[in-house]
VMD Tcl script that draws the C-alpha trace (Angstrom):
set ca {
  {101.80 94.02 145.24}
  {98.08 94.11 145.84}
  {97.54 96.64 143.05}
  {99.39 94.39 140.63}
  {97.57 91.36 141.93}
  {94.16 93.03 141.62}
  {94.92 94.27 138.04}
  {96.00 90.78 136.90}
  {93.06 89.24 138.76}
  {90.69 91.47 136.81}
  {92.41 90.42 133.57}
  {91.83 86.77 134.50}
  {95.35 85.95 135.50}
  {96.22 83.97 138.60}
  {99.09 85.13 140.78}
  {101.29 83.08 143.03}
  {104.39 83.34 145.13}
  {107.24 80.84 145.63}
  {109.29 81.21 148.85}
  {112.70 79.67 148.59}
  {113.28 78.93 152.28}
  {111.26 78.41 155.50}
  {113.06 81.22 157.22}
  {114.33 79.02 160.02}
  {117.35 81.25 160.65}
  {115.33 84.50 160.89}
  {115.19 86.54 164.07}
  {112.06 87.03 166.13}
  {110.32 83.90 164.96}
  {110.57 80.35 163.74}
  {109.88 78.41 160.58}
  {106.41 77.59 161.96}
  {105.66 81.27 162.53}
  {106.93 82.16 159.08}
  {104.63 79.50 157.63}
  {101.60 81.02 159.38}
  {102.66 84.50 158.30}
  {103.01 83.27 154.70}
  {99.53 81.67 154.72}
  {97.93 84.86 156.22}
  {99.73 87.04 153.59}
  {98.63 84.72 150.74}
  {95.03 85.06 151.84}
  {95.24 88.90 152.13}
  {96.91 89.09 148.72}
  {94.37 86.79 147.12}
  {97.08 84.47 145.73}
  {96.05 81.42 143.71}
  {98.95 79.52 145.17}
  {101.92 79.99 147.55}
  {104.60 77.31 147.66}
  {107.74 76.82 149.60}
  {110.77 75.13 148.02}
  {112.22 74.30 151.47}
  {115.82 75.21 150.52}
  {118.27 75.81 153.41}
  {117.93 79.24 154.90}
  {121.67 79.93 154.45}
  {124.86 78.44 153.23}
  {123.71 77.56 149.72}
  {126.50 76.49 147.55}
  {126.54 76.64 143.71}
  {128.46 73.73 142.19}
  {131.37 74.97 140.03}
  {130.09 73.15 136.95}
  {126.84 75.20 137.00}
  {128.31 78.64 137.35}
}
mol new
graphics top color blue
foreach p $ca { graphics top sphere $p radius 0.5 }
foreach p [lrange $ca 0 end-1] q [lrange $ca 1 end] { graphics top cylinder $p $q radius 0.2 }
display resetview
């Protein structure tokens, strides 16, 4: 990831990441810990932006009319 990010950075592109969930159901941590980890990783990777959509961490349902 860093190599790709560095290459695109050198070409003038900005790179970002969108997380779908806060990771609240993950083991060995909490949503707050995941938020801190994401912020630290974004800084290390040199991301222009890192957003979180805040979707539920599990049990997503796709409505039949959108399949």
